[in-house]
C-alpha positions, 0 to 999 in steps of 0.5 A: 864839421868835416871829423864825423867822427873822432879818432877815426884817422887813428884807428885807420893808421893801427892796420893802414898808414896809407888809407889813413894818411889820404882820409887826413888829408880828404879831410884837412882839403874838406874843412880849408874849403868851401864846398859848392857843388850843388851834389854834395853835401855834409851828413851828420854824425849820426849819419856817418856812425851808422854807415859805419855799423855792423851791418856792413857785414850782413848779407840780405839778397832779397826783400823783407816782404814777398809778392803774392800771384795777386801782385799784393806786397804782403809781410814776410822774409823774402830773403835768400840768407838767413840771419835777417831778423834785424835787416828786415826791420830796419829795411822796413824802417826805413820803407816806412820813413820814405814814405812818410817822408815823400807822401805822407798823405798818401802811403797806402797807395805807393810802393817804396823799394830803398834798394837802389845803391845809386841814383843811376841804378835806381834810373836804369830801373826804372827803365828796364821794368817798363821798355824792352830794348829799341823800346821809346822814352824821353829825356832831358838832354844832357847840355840842357842839364840833363842827366846821363841815365836820361837817355845819353849816347854813350849811358847805356840806357841810350845804348839799350832804349831809343831816347829822345831827348828834349831841351830848353827855350833861348830863355834857359827854359823847359818849352812845355808845348815843344815837349807836348808836340815831341812826345806826341809825335813820338808816342814814348813809354815813359818820361823823363822829368827833373834834371842834374842843371836846371834851375827853375822849378819844374812844373810837374804837373803839365809833364803829368799831362803830357805824359796822360796825354800821350799814353806815357808813365811818367818818372820824376828823377828828383836826385837834386832837389829831393829836400826841397820837395822833403822840405817843402822848398820845391812842389812835389811830384806827386800825385803827378808822377806814376814813379820817383827816384832820387840819390839820397845825399845833394839836398837831402844831405843822406848817405850815397845811395838810391831811392824808388817810391812809385804807385803801389800797383808797379811796386812789383814790377820795380821791386824784380827789375832791380833785384833780381834784374840788376843788383845782388844784395843791397848794403845794409850799412847805407839803410842803416845811415839813410835811416837816420838821414831820413828822420832828421829829414822828418824833423821841423828844422828840415823844412828851415834848412830847406827854405835857407839853402834857397834863400842862398842860392838867390843870393848868391845869383843875385850877385853873379848876375849883377856882376855881369857873369850869364845866367841859365833861366836868369836866375835860380829857384833852388839850390843851383846855379848855372852859369855860362861864364865863357859867354857873361860880360866882357868885363867878367867873361873867362875863355875856359870854363874848366880851367875856371873851376880849377882856377876856383879850386886853388882859390879854395872854392870847389864847383864843377864845371858843367856844359850849358845850352850850346855846347858841341861836347860836354867835355869844353863845356862853357859853364860853372855850376854853383850850389848852396846844400853844404854851405847851408848845412855848415850854417852860412846864410845872405851874408855869407852868400855875397861874400862867396859872390865877392870871392869868385868875382875875384877869381875870374878877374884874377885871369889865371894869375897863381900867386892872384889866386893863392892870395885869394885862397888864404882870405877863402880859407880865414873866412871860412874856418869859423863853419868848417872847424867842427 
C-alpha cells in the first residue's frame, strides 16, 4: 500500500543513494505502523504517479482565464509564459472537478481557485483579499481546536490583523450564542468557522446567520472534513459560507495542496490575492495529482469510504471512552478524536501527553500530541489527537478499531516501560501487516 510507485527506490538510487535510503526507510516505517494522525492519509498509485509527472517541469504563472474590467471571469490565456496549452486545460479540468464535487447544483454561482500551495496560504490569501492590516476577524482559538492560521498570535494572521478568538463551552462544544455575542460586540469583517481538532458536527447555517447579523463574510475552513463533505458524511458549508478553503489531503485523500471556492462575485479578489499577491507560479504536477484525486472523490464508492471513516471513528471513540479516557466533546461525529489523557480516569490517565505520543510511536501507533481546552501552553499539551482516514483507506473497519483501542489502552497501562512497549509494538506490526504490506 505504501510503495506507491514500483521501483522508485531503485530509480532514485541510481542518482542518490542517500535519498533512496531515506525513502526506503520511510516506506518501512509506514508499512510497520498504524497511521492514526487525522490530518494524514494515503494517496492512490494514480495520484502518486501524476505527482511525479512531467508537469513538474512547467512554470505556469498566471491563470487559464482572464478577468474583464466589469469583473467577469472569461476564457483566455492569462499566463505570463508560453507553452501553456496543456497546463491551461489541466487547471480548468481541476477547477471544473472542484466545483462539481463541492457545489454540484450551483456551479454557475461559484468560482474556484486551485493554485494555493497548501491550506495556510489559502487562508492567508482570503484574509488579505478582504482585510487591511489591523482589521478585525474572528477564529477558533488554537487550544480549543482552531488552526494557527485562524488568528494565533505567533502566526502571521494574528500579527497582521486583529484576531478575536472564540472557544468551546465547558462541555467541549461550540457555544454559538457566545460566538454571536462576540461577533456583535467586535463587528469583524470576516469570521472563520472550521477546526483542526474539533470532533463534532459544525453548524454552518448558524455560523452563516451570525455572519449576516454582524455584517461579516463567512469563511469555512473545511480542511479536515473536506472528504466527509464530498462524501455526504458531514453537512456542506454551502450555501451558508461566502468562501470555503481546504487542504486536499486529509479526508479528501489527495496530494498536499490548497483549494478555495467562493461566491463568483468574490473570485477576482481571491485570484489577485493569491497571485500576484502571495504566490508565484503554481505547482502543476500537484494540480495533476489533485485532478486525479477529485475524480476518485466523485465516484460512488467514495461516499462509502467517507461514511466508513466516521463509523470507524465512532467505534474507536466508544472503546476509548469506556476504557476511561476523557474525550473532548464526549465522543466524535467526524473522523477525529481528541482525548484529554492527562485528566482521564485515574486508572488510565498519563502524566505527560507528549511522552504518551512517543510511547504510542514506540508501539507503532502513530498519533499526535494536541492542546485541549484549558491548556496554558500548546507545547505542553494534555491531549492526544487520533483519526481514522488513513486506516479506513487501508481497509480497516469496526473490528479493527476495537483492536486498535485495546492497543492504546495497553500502551497507557505500560506506563512508559520500554520492554512492554516494544512487545506491544510487535503485536501491532503483526496486526497491521495484512493492511500495510501493499
